[in-house]
N, C-alpha and C positions, 0 to 999 in steps of 0.2 A: 891046713887050718881046720879046727873043729868048731862046729857052731852048734850048741844045744839050747834047747829051752826047758827050763825045768818048771814043773807045774808046781805053785806054791800059793802064797797069799796074794799074789796079783791076781789071781782069779776072781775074789771077792769084789774088788772095784769093776772088775771087767762085768761080773754078774749085775752088779747095780748099773752099769752103764746101760747094758742091753735090757733091763727091766725097765729104766727110766724112760728110754727111748720108745721101747714097746708101749708102755703107758700112754706116752702123749701121742702115738700114731693113732693108738686105740680110740683115745679121748677127742680126735679130731672132729669138727664139725663138718658133716658131707651132706649137709640138706641143702636142697636146692636154693640158689639165692640168685639175684639179678641186680645189676646196676652197682650202687653202694653196698648192698648186702654182700657182695662177693668180698670187697675189699675190707669190710670188717670180718668177715669170716677168715680172710687170709692172715690180718692181724691177730685175731684170737689164735689161731692155730700156730702162729710163730710163737707168741706168748708161751703157748703150751710146751713147744720145743725148746724154747729159752728156759723154762723152770726144769727141764729135764738136763738141759746142759749145765745149768748151775749146780744140781744135785749131782751129776757126773764128775765135775770138777772138783767138788767138795769130796767125794769119795777117794778120787786119785790124789789129791793133796794130803788126805789124813793118811792115805798108804803110803805115800813118800816121806810123811814126816814121822813115821813110827818107826823106830829103831829095830 
């Protein structure tokens, strides 16, 4: 059995995925927070990762639908 991975157009959405999650990680709020501030900070960081996830899923869907 032979298993090969060919480099091709799938690298574009993979790079978009890496860039989107790198951006969302870089934009996280890491300032000191206490009590309810930590909850808001966590929700804000989750929203940033959610935006990256939407961008990533859109890139992979476009890649899958292009003939």
